[in-house]
N, C-alpha and C positions, 0 to 999 in steps of 0.2 A: 740604316739598312734598307736596301731596295725592296720593293713590293714582292718581286720574284723570290728573293731570299727569305722574306717573312713568310710567304706562302709555304715554302718548303719546310721551314721551321715548324709551322703549325701542323702540316701534314705529318711530320715526324712525331710530334707530340700525340697526335690522334692515333697513330700506329702503335706507339708505345703504350698508350692507355688501354688498348684492346688486349694487352697481355697482363693486365692488373690482377693481382691475387691478394688474398687476405684483406686487410683494410688499412694499408700502410701508405700514407701520403708523403713519405719522406722525400720523394722526388720533387715535391714543391717547397722544400725548405728554403726560406729566405725569398720565396717568390710569391708568397701570399701571407695574409694576416687574418687571424680570427680573434675578434674581441672576446675577452674572458667573460664567462657567464657569472651571474651573481650567486650561484650555488656551485657546490662541488659534488657531483653525482657519486663518484667512488667513495668519498668520505661519508656521504649520507648512507650509502649501502652499508659500509663498515660499522657505522654507529648502531645500526639495527641488527647486524648479523652476528650471531653467536656460534661458537665452534661446534656446538651440538646440533645446530639447525640443518635441516635438509634443504638444499638450495637448488633451484632450477633457474638457469640463465637461458632465456630464449633469444634466438637469433644471435648467437654468440660471436659470429664473425671469425676473426683469427684467434679469439680467446685471450688476447693480451689484457683487455680490460678485466675479464673474469679472473685471470690469474693474479692480477694486482690486488684482488680482495684477500688473497692469502687464506682462502677457506680450505678446510680439509678435503682432499680429493675424493675420499670415499663417501663424502656427504654431498657430492656435486654431480648434477646432471645438466647437460646442455642440449639445445636444439639448434639445428642449422638446415637450411634448404638449398643454399647455393653450392653447386657441385664442386667448384674449385676450392671453396672453404672446407667442404666435407672431406675432400682428399687430404687437405692440409691437417685438419683436426684428427683424422685417423692416425696420422703419424705423430702428432704433437701431444694428444691427450690420452690416447689408449695406454701408452707406457706408464702414465701417471695414475691410472685407475679411475679417471673421470669418465662417466658414462655418456656416450654420444647418441642422441636420438636424431637420426638423419631422415629427412623426408623430402619428396619432390613437391609436395603441396605447401604453398606459402602459409605460414602461421599455424601449421599443424602442431598439435601438442601430444605428448605421450599419454598413453592410457594408464595413468597412475593416479586414480582419484584419492583426494585427501592425503597426499603424500608429502607435501612440501610446506615448510614453515615460511619460506620466502621465495618469491619469484621475482627475478630482476629482468629488466628489458631496457636495453639502450639502443634507441633508434630502430627498433624492429616493429613490425606490424602487431596489432592487438587482436587476440582471439579471446573475447570476453568470456564466452562459454567455457573454453578450455582453462582459463585462469581460475574461474570459480570452481571448476571440477577438480583441478590439481591441488589447490591450496587447502591446507588444513583449516579448521575453524580457528579464528583469531590470527590466521596467517597474513603476511604482508605482501603487497604487490608494490614494487618500486620501479618507476620508469622515468627516463628522460626521452622525450619524443621530438621528432622533427615536425613542426607544425605546417599547416596547409599553405601558408604564404611564404615558405622558405625560398629565398632567392627570386622572389616574384619579379623584381624589376629586370634582372638579367634574363630570366627565362622568357618573359613576355617580349623583351627586346629582340631576342634571337628567333622567336617563333611568333608570328603575327596572330596565330589562332591558339595561343597557349591557354590551356586550362589546367589548373593544379591537379596532380594525379590523385591526391588524397584530400579533397576539400572538406571532409568531415573531421579531419584530424586536428581538432582544436581542444584546448584545455577545458572549455565549458562543455563541449559535447562528450569528451571522454570521462570527465568527472561525473557528469550526469548519468552516463551509462553505468558507472560503478555504484553510484548512490541508488539507482533503481534496482540494483542487484543486492542491496542491503549492506554495502560497504560503508565504512566510516572514512572520510577523507582526513588524513592526519597532517598533510603538508601539500601545498601546491604553489606553483610560481610560473611566470611566463616572462620571456625576454626576447628581444630582437637585436642581437649583437651584430656589429658590422663585420663584413667580410670584404677583404680587398685582394685584388690580383695586381701584381706589379709588372706582369707581361702577359700578352694575349695568349702565348703558348701555354701558360699555366692554367688559364681559363679553359682552353681547348682540352687539355688533359683532364681537368675536373669535369667538364660538361660531357665528355665522352664516357666517363665512368658513371656519373650520376644521370643515367639516361632517362629516368622517370621524371626528372625535373627539366630535362632538355630533350624532349621527344624529337626523334628524326633529325637530331643535330648531326651535321657533318661540316668539315672545313669548307668543302667546295660549295655546299648549299648556302652557307652563311658567310662566304668570303667578303662580300661587300660590308656586312654589318661588323664583321671582325676588324676590317680596316677602319671603320668608324670608331670602334673601341680603341684601336691602336692610336688614332688621332687624339683621343682623350688622354691616353697614357703619355703621349708625346708632350701634352700640355701640362698635366698636373702630376704625372708619375704613377698613377694607379687608376683602376676602375673599382667602384664600390657598390655593394649591395647589402641587403640585410638578411640574416638568417632568422628563423622562427623556431624557438625552442620552448618546451614547457616541461615542468617537473611535476610528478604526482606520487604521493605515498598514500596507499589506501589499505585499510584493514578489513578483512573478511569477518563478518559477525557470526 
């Protein structure tokens, strides 16, 4: 494919990504690969979650993961701050009876002290004070987090002055914050799974959406480096980086 055609393809992917809603990356099916984690977050949640529990799912996104828990709707509250997701959730969850706490402020938590048996958090920011306030005594906080070094090799390649957006988001730091607040750590793990992109357009789509990991990214600004990545794909068929994930299950005392 000629460079001019590649550039247009990348620009098309960038444009498409700007209309991204929910948290559905099906557009990249067969165009990328995510190595499996050594744990199964939904199964861990379901192992702890009882039907009688009051559940708060923070940063619920499009709520697909939440709904996979199969928890009673009238025992479920969710938070979300991104307006396109809020609009989606109002149509999706309200008819089910799931309570939506929508806020413009990132990581804001409902004013519901000592109300929840379990708080779940998948890839959302952490409001330590809010978690402590909302959990009942002996309540559980279960999270899978994106760590500070996620996709560092690709992010730093595309941006010479790249600095991780959340450098403090590490298992050691987060676990320490909970221990200082009197929590008991029941389970923890960390992993650095491979992520591969089989065409540069797939990376463009991803980088445009995950803007906090690829600050100021644009196809035109990064055209030369994208071509260098294309050269690698022409040689070996993919470009590879590492994600950063950690798991934590903590119990409020």
